[in-house]
C-alpha positions as CSV (number, residue, x, y, z in Angstrom):
1,C,-0.6,18.8,-14.6
2,A,-0.1,15.2,-13.6
3,A,3.6,15.2,-14.7
4,D,4.3,18.2,-12.5
5,A,2.7,16.5,-9.5
6,V,4.9,13.4,-10.1
7,K,8.0,15.6,-10.3
8,A,7.1,17.5,-7.1
9,A,6.4,14.2,-5.3
10,Q,9.8,12.8,-6.5
11,K,11.6,15.9,-5.2
12,G,9.9,15.5,-1.9
13,L,10.8,11.9,-1.7
14,A,14.4,12.7,-2.4
15,L,14.5,14.7,0.8
16,K,13.8,11.4,2.8
17,P,10.7,12.7,4.6
18,D,9.2,11.0,7.7
19,P,7.2,7.8,6.9
20,E,3.8,9.4,6.9
21,V,4.8,12.2,4.5
22,M,6.6,9.5,2.4
23,V,3.3,7.6,2.0
24,D,1.5,10.8,1.1
25,L,4.1,11.6,-1.6
26,E,4.1,8.1,-3.0
27,L,0.3,8.2,-3.2
28,L,0.3,11.6,-4.9
29,A,2.8,10.3,-7.5
30,A,0.9,7.1,-8.1
31,R,-2.5,8.9,-8.5
32,S,-0.9,11.4,-10.8
33,E,0.7,8.7,-12.9
34,A,-2.5,6.8,-13.1
35,A,-4.5,9.9,-14.1
36,S,-2.0,10.6,-16.9
37,G,-2.5,7.1,-18.2
38,A,0.8,5.7,-16.9
39,R,-0.8,2.7,-15.2
40,N,2.4,0.5,-15.1
41,P,4.6,3.1,-13.3
42,A,1.7,3.7,-10.9
43,A,1.3,0.0,-10.2
44,V,5.0,-0.5,-9.7
45,R,5.1,2.4,-7.3
46,L,2.1,1.1,-5.3
47,E,3.5,-2.4,-5.2
48,G,6.8,-1.0,-3.8
49,L,4.9,1.0,-1.2
50,L,2.8,-2.0,-0.1
51,G,6.0,-4.0,0.2
52,R,7.4,-1.4,2.7
53,L,4.3,-1.2,4.8
54,G,3.3,-3.5,7.6
55,P,0.2,-5.6,7.2
56,D,-1.6,-3.6,9.9
57,Y,-0.7,-0.1,8.6
58,W,-3.7,2.1,9.0
59,R,-3.8,3.3,5.3
60,R,-3.1,-0.2,3.7
61,T,-6.8,-0.6,2.6
62,E,-6.7,2.8,0.8
63,I,-3.5,1.8,-0.9
64,L,-4.8,-1.7,-1.9
65,R,-8.0,-0.1,-3.3
66,L,-5.9,2.3,-5.4
67,R,-3.7,-0.6,-6.6
68,I,-6.8,-2.5,-7.7
69,M,-8.2,0.6,-9.5
70,V,-4.8,1.1,-11.3
71,A,-5.0,-2.6,-12.5
72,G,-8.1,-1.7,-14.5
73,G,-10.1,-4.7,-15.6
74,G,-9.7,-8.1,-17.1
75,A,-7.0,-10.7,-16.4
76,E,-4.6,-8.4,-14.7
77,R,-7.2,-7.3,-12.1
78,E,-8.3,-10.9,-11.5
79,A,-4.7,-12.1,-11.0
80,L,-4.1,-9.2,-8.6
81,L,-7.2,-10.0,-6.6
82,S,-6.3,-13.7,-6.5
83,S,-2.9,-12.7,-5.2
84,F,-4.4,-10.5,-2.5
85,R,-6.8,-13.2,-1.4
86,E,-4.0,-15.7,-1.1
87,K,-1.9,-13.4,0.9
88,S,-4.7,-12.7,3.3
89,S,-6.1,-16.2,3.7
90,P,-6.7,-17.2,7.4
91,G,-4.7,-20.3,7.1
92,R,-1.7,-18.4,5.8
93,C,-1.9,-15.9,8.7
94,R,-2.0,-18.7,11.3
95,A,0.9,-20.4,9.7
96,Q,3.0,-17.2,9.7
97,A,2.1,-16.6,13.3
98,G,3.0,-20.1,14.3
99,G,-0.6,-20.8,15.2
100,H,-0.6,-18.3,18.1
101,R,-3.1,-15.6,18.7
102,S,-2.1,-12.0,18.5
103,A,-1.4,-10.0,21.6
104,P,-4.3,-7.9,22.8
105,I,-4.4,-4.3,21.7
106,H,-4.5,-1.7,24.4
107,P,-5.4,2.0,23.9
108,A,-2.5,4.4,24.1
109,G,-1.4,4.8,27.8
110,A,-3.6,1.9,28.9
111,G,-1.2,-1.0,28.4
112,P,-0.8,-3.9,30.8
113,D,0.9,-3.1,34.1
């Protein structure tokens, strides 16, 4: 039952798990809320999760997709997509970075000397 899954996730979250487990529990709860028809609580949960994650978090795309699916259709979805487009526009990224390029990414253990 979706309500039981939400309760179990909330109990797990109350234990202050490590960040990856926290993301899993938040996603479990959001998916369960959405499946039970509680779209607004799922949306609020996902927005909160997105707010806590960095822009380059490896599961951000998955979470954004779920957030869009929870929005359903119509005006809410279009407003959400417009907001995401605005936040990810290239000009905005350059302005936030001060116009500088990002540092190169090195594989683990192969950083610069």
